[in-house]
PDB file of N, CA, C and O in Angstrom:
ATOM      1  N   MET A   1       5.158 -17.025   1.646  1.00  0.00           N
ATOM      2  CA  MET A   1       4.342 -16.604   2.711  1.00  0.00           C
ATOM      3  C   MET A   1       4.859 -16.761   4.004  1.00  0.00           C
ATOM      4  O   MET A   1       4.441 -15.993   4.870  1.00  0.00           O
ATOM      5  N   PRO A   2       5.785 -17.707   4.330  1.00  0.00           N
ATOM      6  CA  PRO A   2       6.674 -17.960   5.735  1.00  0.00           C
ATOM      7  C   PRO A   2       7.300 -16.489   6.119  1.00  0.00           C
ATOM      8  O   PRO A   2       7.047 -15.997   7.219  1.00  0.00           O
ATOM      9  N   VAL A   3       8.128 -15.809   5.163  1.00  0.00           N
ATOM     10  CA  VAL A   3       9.007 -14.675   5.575  1.00  0.00           C
ATOM     11  C   VAL A   3       7.758 -13.677   5.541  1.00  0.00           C
ATOM     12  O   VAL A   3       8.261 -12.606   5.880  1.00  0.00           O
ATOM     13  N   LEU A   4       6.629 -13.496   5.351  1.00  0.00           N
ATOM     14  CA  LEU A   4       6.010 -12.132   5.414  1.00  0.00           C
ATOM     15  C   LEU A   4       5.998 -11.659   6.945  1.00  0.00           C
ATOM     16  O   LEU A   4       6.135 -10.469   7.226  1.00  0.00           O
ATOM     17  N   GLY A   5       5.848 -12.522   7.797  1.00  0.00           N
ATOM     18  CA  GLY A   5       5.933 -11.999   9.150  1.00  0.00           C
ATOM     19  C   GLY A   5       7.175 -11.421   9.561  1.00  0.00           C
ATOM     20  O   GLY A   5       7.175 -10.858  10.655  1.00  0.00           O
ATOM     21  N   GLY A   6       8.117 -11.447   8.970  1.00  0.00           N
ATOM     22  CA  GLY A   6       9.196 -10.984   9.240  1.00  0.00           C
ATOM     23  C   GLY A   6       9.298  -9.699   8.629  1.00  0.00           C
ATOM     24  O   GLY A   6      10.315  -9.070   8.920  1.00  0.00           O
ATOM     25  N   VAL A   7       8.495  -9.166   7.860  1.00  0.00           N
ATOM     26  CA  VAL A   7       8.723  -7.791   7.089  1.00  0.00           C
ATOM     27  C   VAL A   7       8.491  -6.693   7.933  1.00  0.00           C
ATOM     28  O   VAL A   7       7.504  -6.772   8.665  1.00  0.00           O
ATOM     29  N   GLY A   8       9.197  -5.675   7.987  1.00  0.00           N
ATOM     30  CA  GLY A   8       8.989  -4.637   9.100  1.00  0.00           C
ATOM     31  C   GLY A   8       8.816  -3.103   8.419  1.00  0.00           C
ATOM     32  O   GLY A   8       8.827  -2.027   9.018  1.00  0.00           O
ATOM     33  N   ALA A   9       8.676  -3.317   7.170  1.00  0.00           N
ATOM     34  CA  ALA A   9       8.575  -1.872   6.150  1.00  0.00           C
ATOM     35  C   ALA A   9       6.996  -1.647   6.164  1.00  0.00           C
ATOM     36  O   ALA A   9       6.339  -2.686   6.104  1.00  0.00           O
ATOM     37  N   ALA A  10       6.450  -0.723   6.217  1.00  0.00           N
ATOM     38  CA  ALA A  10       4.991  -0.365   5.917  1.00  0.00           C
ATOM     39  C   ALA A  10       4.788  -0.777   4.450  1.00  0.00           C
ATOM     40  O   ALA A  10       5.406  -0.462   3.433  1.00  0.00           O
ATOM     41  N   THR A  11       3.551  -1.712   4.691  1.00  0.00           N
ATOM     42  CA  THR A  11       3.306  -2.308   3.149  1.00  0.00           C
ATOM     43  C   THR A  11       2.069  -2.086   2.574  1.00  0.00           C
ATOM     44  O   THR A  11       1.118  -2.453   3.264  1.00  0.00           O
ATOM     45  N   LEU A  12       1.820  -1.596   1.522  1.00  0.00           N
ATOM     46  CA  LEU A  12       0.638  -1.560   0.846  1.00  0.00           C
ATOM     47  C   LEU A  12       0.257  -2.527  -0.029  1.00  0.00           C
ATOM     48  O   LEU A  12       1.015  -2.657  -0.990  1.00  0.00           O
ATOM     49  N   LEU A  13      -0.717  -3.267   0.012  1.00  0.00           N
ATOM     50  CA  LEU A  13      -1.273  -4.237  -1.096  1.00  0.00           C
ATOM     51  C   LEU A  13      -2.285  -3.732  -1.934  1.00  0.00           C
ATOM     52  O   LEU A  13      -3.374  -3.497  -1.411  1.00  0.00           O
ATOM     53  N   ILE A  14      -2.097  -3.474  -3.396  1.00  0.00           N
ATOM     54  CA  ILE A  14      -3.054  -3.157  -4.119  1.00  0.00           C
ATOM     55  C   ILE A  14      -3.742  -4.082  -5.137  1.00  0.00           C
ATOM     56  O   ILE A  14      -3.011  -4.670  -5.934  1.00  0.00           O
ATOM     57  N   VAL A  15      -5.009  -4.264  -5.192  1.00  0.00           N
ATOM     58  CA  VAL A  15      -5.273  -5.578  -5.809  1.00  0.00           C
ATOM     59  C   VAL A  15      -6.910  -5.396  -6.716  1.00  0.00           C
ATOM     60  O   VAL A  15      -7.911  -4.986  -6.129  1.00  0.00           O
ATOM     61  N   GLY A  16      -6.910  -5.666  -7.749  1.00  0.00           N
ATOM     62  CA  GLY A  16      -8.413  -5.702  -8.490  1.00  0.00           C
ATOM     63  C   GLY A  16      -9.213  -6.093  -7.888  1.00  0.00           C
ATOM     64  O   GLY A  16      -8.810  -7.088  -7.286  1.00  0.00           O
ATOM     65  N   GLY A  17     -10.670  -5.767  -7.580  1.00  0.00           N
ATOM     66  CA  GLY A  17     -11.332  -6.513  -7.053  1.00  0.00           C
ATOM     67  C   GLY A  17     -12.008  -7.888  -7.934  1.00  0.00           C
ATOM     68  O   GLY A  17     -12.576  -8.821  -7.366  1.00  0.00           O
ATOM     69  N   ARG A  18     -11.841  -7.800  -9.204  1.00  0.00           N
ATOM     70  CA  ARG A  18     -12.337  -8.869 -10.033  1.00  0.00           C
ATOM     71  C   ARG A  18     -11.181  -9.959 -10.257  1.00  0.00           C
ATOM     72  O   ARG A  18     -11.424 -11.039 -10.794  1.00  0.00           O
ATOM     73  N   ASP A  19      -9.889  -9.589  -9.799  1.00  0.00           N
ATOM     74  CA  ASP A  19      -8.960 -10.676  -9.692  1.00  0.00           C
ATOM     75  C   ASP A  19      -9.054 -11.381  -8.916  1.00  0.00           C
ATOM     76  O   ASP A  19      -8.240 -11.202  -8.010  1.00  0.00           O
ATOM     77  N   VAL A  20     -10.050 -12.611  -8.726  1.00  0.00           N
ATOM     78  CA  VAL A  20     -10.303 -13.235  -7.479  1.00  0.00           C
ATOM     79  C   VAL A  20      -9.233 -13.972  -6.960  1.00  0.00           C
ATOM     80  O   VAL A  20      -9.146 -14.103  -5.739  1.00  0.00           O
ATOM     81  N   THR A  21      -8.288 -14.544  -7.815  1.00  0.00           N
ATOM     82  CA  THR A  21      -7.048 -15.606  -7.299  1.00  0.00           C
ATOM     83  C   THR A  21      -6.058 -14.779  -6.580  1.00  0.00           C
ATOM     84  O   THR A  21      -5.597 -15.109  -5.487  1.00  0.00           O
ATOM     85  N   VAL A  22      -5.654 -13.410  -7.380  1.00  0.00           N
ATOM     86  CA  VAL A  22      -4.743 -12.588  -6.810  1.00  0.00           C
ATOM     87  C   VAL A  22      -5.488 -11.835  -5.323  1.00  0.00           C
ATOM     88  O   VAL A  22      -4.817 -11.559  -4.329  1.00  0.00           O
ATOM     89  N   LEU A  23      -6.605 -11.653  -5.406  1.00  0.00           N
ATOM     90  CA  LEU A  23      -7.262 -10.884  -4.014  1.00  0.00           C
ATOM     91  C   LEU A  23      -7.056 -12.068  -3.061  1.00  0.00           C
ATOM     92  O   LEU A  23      -6.490 -11.783  -2.006  1.00  0.00           O
ATOM     93  N   ARG A  24      -7.377 -13.207  -3.226  1.00  0.00           N
ATOM     94  CA  ARG A  24      -7.201 -14.147  -2.470  1.00  0.00           C
ATOM     95  C   ARG A  24      -5.881 -14.525  -1.786  1.00  0.00           C
ATOM     96  O   ARG A  24      -5.811 -14.964  -0.638  1.00  0.00           O
ATOM     97  N   LEU A  25      -4.824 -14.307  -2.619  1.00  0.00           N
ATOM     98  CA  LEU A  25      -3.367 -14.333  -1.945  1.00  0.00           C
ATOM     99  C   LEU A  25      -2.796 -12.956  -1.633  1.00  0.00           C
ATOM    100  O   LEU A  25      -1.716 -12.858  -1.051  1.00  0.00           O
ATOM    101  N   ASN A  26      -3.482 -11.919  -1.999  1.00  0.00           N
ATOM    102  CA  ASN A  26      -2.961 -10.804  -1.072  1.00  0.00           C
ATOM    103  C   ASN A  26      -3.867 -10.667   0.180  1.00  0.00           C
ATOM    104  O   ASN A  26      -3.377 -10.048   1.125  1.00  0.00           O
ATOM    105  N   GLU A  27      -4.971 -11.102   0.298  1.00  0.00           N
ATOM    106  CA  GLU A  27      -5.749 -11.245   1.680  1.00  0.00           C
ATOM    107  C   GLU A  27      -5.012 -12.416   2.573  1.00  0.00           C
ATOM    108  O   GLU A  27      -5.149 -12.401   3.796  1.00  0.00           O
ATOM    109  N   GLN A  28      -4.289 -13.350   1.974  1.00  0.00           N
ATOM    110  CA  GLN A  28      -3.486 -14.336   2.909  1.00  0.00           C
ATOM    111  C   GLN A  28      -2.094 -13.446   3.400  1.00  0.00           C
ATOM    112  O   GLN A  28      -1.720 -13.306   4.564  1.00  0.00           O
ATOM    113  N   ALA A  29      -1.432 -12.879   2.145  1.00  0.00           N
ATOM    114  CA  ALA A  29      -0.358 -11.980   2.368  1.00  0.00           C
ATOM    115  C   ALA A  29      -0.560 -11.293   3.678  1.00  0.00           C
ATOM    116  O   ALA A  29       0.045 -11.539   4.721  1.00  0.00           O
ATOM    117  N   PHE A  30      -1.834 -10.068   3.416  1.00  0.00           N
ATOM    118  CA  PHE A  30      -2.065  -9.197   4.524  1.00  0.00           C
ATOM    119  C   PHE A  30      -2.386  -9.792   6.027  1.00  0.00           C
ATOM    120  O   PHE A  30      -2.082  -9.189   7.056  1.00  0.00           O
ATOM    121  N   ALA A  31      -2.870 -10.729   6.001  1.00  0.00           N
ATOM    122  CA  ALA A  31      -2.901 -11.596   7.293  1.00  0.00           C
ATOM    123  C   ALA A  31      -1.679 -12.207   7.875  1.00  0.00           C
ATOM    124  O   ALA A  31      -1.620 -12.460   9.079  1.00  0.00           O
ATOM    125  N   ALA A  32      -0.605 -12.477   6.977  1.00  0.00           N
ATOM    126  CA  ALA A  32       0.526 -12.846   7.407  1.00  0.00           C
ATOM    127  C   ALA A  32       1.627 -11.698   7.788  1.00  0.00           C
ATOM    128  O   ALA A  32       2.650 -12.039   8.381  1.00  0.00           O
ATOM    129  N   LEU A  33       1.428 -10.509   7.482  1.00  0.00           N
ATOM    130  CA  LEU A  33       2.320  -9.323   7.627  1.00  0.00           C
ATOM    131  C   LEU A  33       1.884  -8.788   9.282  1.00  0.00           C
ATOM    132  O   LEU A  33       0.725  -8.694   9.683  1.00  0.00           O
ATOM    133  N   HIS A  34       2.914  -8.530   9.952  1.00  0.00           N
ATOM    134  CA  HIS A  34       2.635  -7.959  11.089  1.00  0.00           C
ATOM    135  C   HIS A  34       3.127  -6.624  11.420  1.00  0.00           C
ATOM    136  O   HIS A  34       3.233  -6.225  12.580  1.00  0.00           O
ATOM    137  N   CYS A  35       3.473  -5.832  10.226  1.00  0.00           N
ATOM    138  CA  CYS A  35       3.927  -4.378  10.335  1.00  0.00           C
ATOM    139  C   CYS A  35       2.595  -3.850   9.881  1.00  0.00           C
ATOM    140  O   CYS A  35       1.580  -4.462   9.549  1.00  0.00           O
ATOM    141  N   GLU A  36       2.897  -2.316   9.960  1.00  0.00           N
ATOM    142  CA  GLU A  36       1.724  -1.521   9.600  1.00  0.00           C
ATOM    143  C   GLU A  36       1.595  -1.772   8.079  1.00  0.00           C
ATOM    144  O   GLU A  36       2.581  -1.676   7.348  1.00  0.00           O
ATOM    145  N   ARG A  37       0.362  -2.096   7.609  1.00  0.00           N
ATOM    146  CA  ARG A  37      -0.181  -2.480   6.313  1.00  0.00           C
ATOM    147  C   ARG A  37      -1.711  -2.159   5.935  1.00  0.00           C
ATOM    148  O   ARG A  37      -2.620  -1.942   6.735  1.00  0.00           O
ATOM    149  N   ARG A  38      -1.783  -2.178   4.583  1.00  0.00           N
ATOM    150  CA  ARG A  38      -3.081  -1.751   4.150  1.00  0.00           C
ATOM    151  C   ARG A  38      -2.927  -2.524   2.657  1.00  0.00           C
ATOM    152  O   ARG A  38      -2.038  -2.578   1.806  1.00  0.00           O
ATOM    153  N   LEU A  39      -4.531  -3.197   2.833  1.00  0.00           N
ATOM    154  CA  LEU A  39      -4.941  -3.736   1.481  1.00  0.00           C
ATOM    155  C   LEU A  39      -6.237  -2.918   0.742  1.00  0.00           C
ATOM    156  O   LEU A  39      -7.389  -2.791   1.156  1.00  0.00           O
ATOM    157  N   GLU A  40      -5.738  -2.512  -0.260  1.00  0.00           N
ATOM    158  CA  GLU A  40      -6.823  -1.597  -0.830  1.00  0.00           C
ATOM    159  C   GLU A  40      -6.945  -2.634  -2.389  1.00  0.00           C
ATOM    160  O   GLU A  40      -6.080  -3.051  -3.160  1.00  0.00           O
ATOM    161  N   VAL A  41      -8.358  -2.759  -2.359  1.00  0.00           N
ATOM    162  CA  VAL A  41      -9.123  -3.351  -3.600  1.00  0.00           C
ATOM    163  C   VAL A  41      -9.780  -2.402  -4.414  1.00  0.00           C
ATOM    164  O   VAL A  41     -10.702  -1.748  -3.926  1.00  0.00           O
ATOM    165  N   VAL A  42      -9.369  -2.203  -5.807  1.00  0.00           N
ATOM    166  CA  VAL A  42      -9.947  -1.416  -6.831  1.00  0.00           C
ATOM    167  C   VAL A  42     -11.332  -2.085  -7.232  1.00  0.00           C
ATOM    168  O   VAL A  42     -11.397  -3.199  -7.752  1.00  0.00           O
ATOM    169  N   PRO A  43     -12.327  -1.368  -6.964  1.00  0.00           N
ATOM    170  CA  PRO A  43     -13.295  -2.065  -7.607  1.00  0.00           C
ATOM    171  C   PRO A  43     -13.515  -2.307  -8.946  1.00  0.00           C
ATOM    172  O   PRO A  43     -13.244  -1.374  -9.703  1.00  0.00           O
ATOM    173  N   GLY A  44     -14.037  -3.565  -9.537  1.00  0.00           N
ATOM    174  CA  GLY A  44     -14.166  -3.768 -10.900  1.00  0.00           C
ATOM    175  C   GLY A  44     -12.851  -3.737 -11.595  1.00  0.00           C
ATOM    176  O   GLY A  44     -12.970  -3.490 -12.795  1.00  0.00           O
ATOM    177  N   ALA A  45     -11.757  -3.900 -11.226  1.00  0.00           N
ATOM    178  CA  ALA A  45     -10.487  -3.632 -11.792  1.00  0.00           C
ATOM    179  C   ALA A  45     -10.032  -5.488 -11.780  1.00  0.00           C
ATOM    180  O   ALA A  45     -10.334  -6.328 -10.932  1.00  0.00           O
ATOM    181  N   THR A  46      -9.219  -5.654 -13.058  1.00  0.00           N
ATOM    182  CA  THR A  46      -8.854  -6.863 -13.116  1.00  0.00           C
ATOM    183  C   THR A  46      -7.373  -6.958 -12.991  1.00  0.00           C
ATOM    184  O   THR A  46      -6.838  -5.947 -12.535  1.00  0.00           O
ATOM    185  N   HIS A  47      -6.535  -8.039 -13.324  1.00  0.00           N
ATOM    186  CA  HIS A  47      -5.139  -8.104 -13.022  1.00  0.00           C
ATOM    187  C   HIS A  47      -4.372  -6.845 -13.406  1.00  0.00           C
ATOM    188  O   HIS A  47      -3.509  -6.333 -12.694  1.00  0.00           O
ATOM    189  N   LEU A  48      -4.761  -6.395 -14.585  1.00  0.00           N
ATOM    190  CA  LEU A  48      -3.621  -5.321 -15.055  1.00  0.00           C
ATOM    191  C   LEU A  48      -4.287  -3.848 -14.958  1.00  0.00           C
ATOM    192  O   LEU A  48      -3.912  -2.846 -15.566  1.00  0.00           O
ATOM    193  N   PHE A  49      -5.131  -3.933 -14.247  1.00  0.00           N
ATOM    194  CA  PHE A  49      -5.617  -2.668 -14.061  1.00  0.00           C
ATOM    195  C   PHE A  49      -6.067  -1.801 -15.239  1.00  0.00           C
ATOM    196  O   PHE A  49      -6.007  -0.573 -15.162  1.00  0.00           O
ATOM    197  N   GLU A  50      -6.617  -2.572 -16.570  1.00  0.00           N
ATOM    198  CA  GLU A  50      -6.789  -2.212 -17.601  1.00  0.00           C
ATOM    199  C   GLU A  50      -8.181  -1.245 -18.055  1.00  0.00           C
ATOM    200  O   GLU A  50      -8.308  -0.556 -19.067  1.00  0.00           O
ATOM    201  N   GLU A  51      -8.982  -1.424 -17.131  1.00  0.00           N
ATOM    202  CA  GLU A  51     -10.239  -0.722 -17.147  1.00  0.00           C
ATOM    203  C   GLU A  51     -10.358   0.909 -16.765  1.00  0.00           C
ATOM    204  O   GLU A  51      -9.634   1.400 -15.899  1.00  0.00           O
ATOM    205  N   PRO A  52     -11.239   1.604 -17.424  1.00  0.00           N
ATOM    206  CA  PRO A  52     -10.754   2.964 -17.464  1.00  0.00           C
ATOM    207  C   PRO A  52     -11.042   3.319 -15.960  1.00  0.00           C
ATOM    208  O   PRO A  52     -11.909   2.881 -15.205  1.00  0.00           O
ATOM    209  N   GLY A  53      -9.976   4.317 -15.742  1.00  0.00           N
ATOM    210  CA  GLY A  53      -9.771   4.749 -14.475  1.00  0.00           C
ATOM    211  C   GLY A  53      -9.110   3.905 -13.442  1.00  0.00           C
ATOM    212  O   GLY A  53      -8.676   4.420 -12.411  1.00  0.00           O
ATOM    213  N   ALA A  54      -9.007   2.528 -13.697  1.00  0.00           N
ATOM    214  CA  ALA A  54      -8.246   1.916 -12.860  1.00  0.00           C
ATOM    215  C   ALA A  54      -6.888   2.298 -12.291  1.00  0.00           C
ATOM    216  O   ALA A  54      -6.574   2.743 -11.188  1.00  0.00           O
ATOM    217  N   LEU A  55      -6.044   1.934 -13.573  1.00  0.00           N
ATOM    218  CA  LEU A  55      -4.765   2.452 -13.200  1.00  0.00           C
ATOM    219  C   LEU A  55      -4.504   3.601 -12.203  1.00  0.00           C
ATOM    220  O   LEU A  55      -3.840   3.527 -11.169  1.00  0.00           O
ATOM    221  N   GLU A  56      -5.274   4.888 -12.801  1.00  0.00           N
ATOM    222  CA  GLU A  56      -5.367   6.116 -12.244  1.00  0.00           C
ATOM    223  C   GLU A  56      -5.568   6.149 -10.772  1.00  0.00           C
ATOM    224  O   GLU A  56      -5.015   7.003 -10.078  1.00  0.00           O
ATOM    225  N   ARG A  57      -6.508   5.048 -10.187  1.00  0.00           N
ATOM    226  CA  ARG A  57      -6.830   4.482  -8.956  1.00  0.00           C
ATOM    227  C   ARG A  57      -5.555   4.337  -8.247  1.00  0.00           C
ATOM    228  O   ARG A  57      -5.198   5.086  -7.337  1.00  0.00           O
ATOM    229  N   VAL A  58      -4.859   3.306  -8.715  1.00  0.00           N
ATOM    230  CA  VAL A  58      -3.711   2.602  -8.181  1.00  0.00           C
ATOM    231  C   VAL A  58      -2.457   3.712  -8.112  1.00  0.00           C
ATOM    232  O   VAL A  58      -1.671   3.638  -7.167  1.00  0.00           O
ATOM    233  N   ALA A  59      -2.329   4.505  -8.901  1.00  0.00           N
ATOM    234  CA  ALA A  59      -1.618   5.665  -8.674  1.00  0.00           C
ATOM    235  C   ALA A  59      -1.745   6.628  -7.522  1.00  0.00           C
ATOM    236  O   ALA A  59      -0.838   6.928  -6.746  1.00  0.00           O
ATOM    237  N   GLU A  60      -2.923   7.052  -7.508  1.00  0.00           N
ATOM    238  CA  GLU A  60      -3.294   7.694  -6.354  1.00  0.00           C
ATOM    239  C   GLU A  60      -3.333   7.015  -5.081  1.00  0.00           C
ATOM    240  O   GLU A  60      -3.158   7.674  -4.055  1.00  0.00           O
ATOM    241  N   LEU A  61      -3.570   5.605  -5.025  1.00  0.00           N
ATOM    242  CA  LEU A  61      -3.259   4.945  -3.737  1.00  0.00           C
ATOM    243  C   LEU A  61      -2.042   4.906  -3.392  1.00  0.00           C
ATOM    244  O   LEU A  61      -1.623   5.036  -2.242  1.00  0.00           O
ATOM    245  N   ALA A  62      -1.314   4.699  -4.512  1.00  0.00           N
ATOM    246  CA  ALA A  62       0.324   4.616  -4.049  1.00  0.00           C
ATOM    247  C   ALA A  62       0.810   6.053  -3.648  1.00  0.00           C
ATOM    248  O   ALA A  62       1.391   6.368  -2.609  1.00  0.00           O
ATOM    249  N   ALA A  63       0.481   6.781  -4.599  1.00  0.00           N
ATOM    250  CA  ALA A  63       1.148   8.432  -4.179  1.00  0.00           C
ATOM    251  C   ALA A  63       0.646   8.531  -2.582  1.00  0.00           C
ATOM    252  O   ALA A  63       1.448   8.684  -1.660  1.00  0.00           O
ATOM    253  N   ALA A  64      -0.614   8.436  -2.421  1.00  0.00           N
ATOM    254  CA  ALA A  64      -0.869   8.934  -1.062  1.00  0.00           C
ATOM    255  C   ALA A  64       0.040   7.825   0.022  1.00  0.00           C
ATOM    256  O   ALA A  64       0.491   8.307   1.061  1.00  0.00           O
ATOM    257  N   TRP A  65       0.251   6.466  -0.260  1.00  0.00           N
ATOM    258  CA  TRP A  65       0.881   5.932   0.895  1.00  0.00           C
ATOM    259  C   TRP A  65       2.341   6.403   0.964  1.00  0.00           C
ATOM    260  O   TRP A  65       2.957   6.443   2.029  1.00  0.00           O
ATOM    261  N   PHE A  66       2.967   6.825  -0.447  1.00  0.00           N
ATOM    262  CA  PHE A  66       4.502   6.932  -0.232  1.00  0.00           C
ATOM    263  C   PHE A  66       4.562   8.303   0.544  1.00  0.00           C
ATOM    264  O   PHE A  66       5.296   8.392   1.529  1.00  0.00           O
ATOM    265  N   VAL A  67       3.671   9.564   0.046  1.00  0.00           N
ATOM    266  CA  VAL A  67       3.571  10.773   0.831  1.00  0.00           C
ATOM    267  C   VAL A  67       3.398  10.252   2.510  1.00  0.00           C
ATOM    268  O   VAL A  67       4.164  10.604   3.407  1.00  0.00           O
ATOM    269  N   ALA A  68       2.383   9.470   2.663  1.00  0.00           N
ATOM    270  CA  ALA A  68       2.397   9.361   4.182  1.00  0.00           C
ATOM    271  C   ALA A  68       3.664   8.461   4.905  1.00  0.00           C
ATOM    272  O   ALA A  68       3.923   8.590   6.101  1.00  0.00           O
ATOM    273  N   HIS A  69       4.322   7.648   4.115  1.00  0.00           N
ATOM    274  CA  HIS A  69       5.290   6.949   4.762  1.00  0.00           C
ATOM    275  C   HIS A  69       6.579   7.200   4.432  1.00  0.00           C
ATOM    276  O   HIS A  69       7.439   6.610   5.086  1.00  0.00           O
ATOM    277  N   LEU A  70       6.984   8.095   3.383  1.00  0.00           N
ATOM    278  CA  LEU A  70       8.501   8.461   3.285  1.00  0.00           C
ATOM    279  C   LEU A  70       8.960   9.515   3.869  1.00  0.00           C
ATOM    280  O   LEU A  70       8.149  10.411   4.104  1.00  0.00           O
ATOM    281  N   ASP A  71      10.160   9.671   4.202  1.00  0.00           N
ATOM    282  CA  ASP A  71      10.628  10.951   4.768  1.00  0.00           C
ATOM    283  C   ASP A  71      11.212  11.815   3.626  1.00  0.00           C
ATOM    284  O   ASP A  71      12.359  11.761   3.183  1.00  0.00           O
ATOM    285  N   LEU A  72       9.989  12.792   3.152  1.00  0.00           N
ATOM    286  CA  LEU A  72      10.075  13.350   2.130  1.00  0.00           C
ATOM    287  C   LEU A  72      10.965  14.826   2.252  1.00  0.00           C
ATOM    288  O   LEU A  72      11.360  15.516   1.312  1.00  0.00           O
ATOM    289  N   ARG A  73      11.148  15.077   3.749  1.00  0.00           N
ATOM    290  CA  ARG A  73      11.663  16.335   4.051  1.00  0.00           C
ATOM    291  C   ARG A  73      13.074  16.107   4.747  1.00  0.00           C
ATOM    292  O   ARG A  73      13.690  16.974   5.367  1.00  0.00           O
ATOM    293  N   GLY A  74      13.480  14.796   4.543  1.00  0.00           N
ATOM    294  CA  GLY A  74      14.718  14.759   5.299  1.00  0.00           C
ATOM    295  C   GLY A  74      14.964  14.940   6.631  1.00  0.00           C
ATOM    296  O   GLY A  74      15.978  15.446   7.112  1.00  0.00           O
ATOM    297  N   THR A  75      13.820  14.428   7.335  1.00  0.00           N
ATOM    298  CA  THR A  75      13.815  14.778   8.804  1.00  0.00           C
ATOM    299  C   THR A  75      13.935  13.791   9.655  1.00  0.00           C
ATOM    300  O   THR A  75      14.020  13.986  10.867  1.00  0.00           O
ATOM    301  N   GLY A  76      13.955  12.521   9.062  1.00  0.00           N
ATOM    302  CA  GLY A  76      14.122  11.134   9.666  1.00  0.00           C
ATOM    303  C   GLY A  76      12.658  10.645   9.960  1.00  0.00           C
ATOM    304  O   GLY A  76      12.474   9.508  10.395  1.00  0.00           O
ATOM    305  N   ALA A  77      11.597  11.526   9.717  1.00  0.00           N
ATOM    306  CA  ALA A  77       9.939  11.238   9.928  1.00  0.00           C
ATOM    307  C   ALA A  77       9.359  10.841   8.809  1.00  0.00           C
ATOM    308  O   ALA A  77       9.847  11.367   7.809  1.00  0.00           O
ATOM    309  N   PRO A  78       8.577  10.174   8.638  1.00  0.00           N
ATOM    310  CA  PRO A  78       7.400  10.081   7.715  1.00  0.00           C
ATOM    311  C   PRO A  78       6.731  11.393   7.598  1.00  0.00           C
ATOM    312  O   PRO A  78       6.497  12.165   8.528  1.00  0.00           O
ATOM    313  N   ALA A  79       6.416  11.577   6.187  1.00  0.00           N
ATOM    314  CA  ALA A  79       5.852  13.040   6.001  1.00  0.00           C
ATOM    315  C   ALA A  79       4.591  13.352   6.603  1.00  0.00           C
ATOM    316  O   ALA A  79       4.088  14.474   6.537  1.00  0.00           O
ATOM    317  N   SER A  80       3.958  12.155   7.321  1.00  0.00           N
ATOM    318  CA  SER A  80       2.675  12.325   7.715  1.00  0.00           C
ATOM    319  C   SER A  80       2.940  12.859   9.423  1.00  0.00           C
ATOM    320  O   SER A  80       2.019  13.185  10.172  1.00  0.00           O
ATOM    321  N   GLU A  81       4.025  12.854   9.703  1.00  0.00           N
ATOM    322  CA  GLU A  81       3.983  13.283  11.205  1.00  0.00           C
ATOM    323  C   GLU A  81       4.472  14.857  11.214  1.00  0.00           C
ATOM    324  O   GLU A  81       5.099  15.375  10.289  1.00  0.00           O
ATOM    325  N   PRO A  82       4.175  15.352  12.113  1.00  0.00           N
ATOM    326  CA  PRO A  82       4.612  16.914  12.246  1.00  0.00           C
ATOM    327  C   PRO A  82       6.063  17.087  12.122  1.00  0.00           C
ATOM    328  O   PRO A  82       6.915  16.281  12.495  1.00  0.00           O
ATOM    329  N   ARG A  83       6.276  18.360  11.491  1.00  0.00           N
ATOM    330  CA  ARG A  83       7.780  18.746  11.121  1.00  0.00           C
ATOM    331  C   ARG A  83       8.131  19.058  12.682  1.00  0.00           C
ATOM    332  O   ARG A  83       7.290  19.545  13.438  1.00  0.00           O
ATOM    333  N   PRO A  84       9.376  18.748  13.064  1.00  0.00           N
ATOM    334  CA  PRO A  84       9.996  19.304  14.511  1.00  0.00           C
ATOM    335  C   PRO A  84      10.144  20.437  14.641  1.00  0.00           C
ATOM    336  O   PRO A  84      10.638  20.988  13.658  1.00  0.00           O
ATOM    337  N   ASP A  85       9.908  21.078  15.506  1.00  0.00           N
ATOM    338  CA  ASP A  85      10.180  22.855  15.752  1.00  0.00           C
ATOM    339  C   ASP A  85      11.736  22.775  15.786  1.00  0.00           C
ATOM    340  O   ASP A  85      12.478  22.008  16.400  1.00  0.00           O
ATOM    341  N   PRO A  86      12.031  23.922  14.839  1.00  0.00           N
ATOM    342  CA  PRO A  86      13.771  24.095  14.782  1.00  0.00           C
ATOM    343  C   PRO A  86      13.939  24.806  15.731  1.00  0.00           C
ATOM    344  O   PRO A  86      15.068  25.291  15.662  1.00  0.00           O
ATOM    345  N   ALA A  87      13.202  25.259  16.933  1.00  0.00           N
ATOM    346  CA  ALA A  87      13.533  26.122  18.110  1.00  0.00           C
ATOM    347  C   ALA A  87      14.406  25.220  19.114  1.00  0.00           C
ATOM    348  O   ALA A  87      14.813  25.694  20.174  1.00  0.00           O
TER     349      ALA A  87
END
């Protein structure tokens, strides 16, 4: 926990809503982070996301996060930012 305040990369935390212990730890980690961050709770899911549809929801959340935060076009900017005008 002490090093989380030094994290500079955008961070996505995903946890199952029925995984009470890990949810509490993720809430503490979220509070300690000072970078762009988001905590997503998958309702009804346990630690391994074995419930029907839970793992698919994790994949959707992660995919959306990466599309928004990775430089998928090689422009030096996240995909969520407008593409620079080539002119």
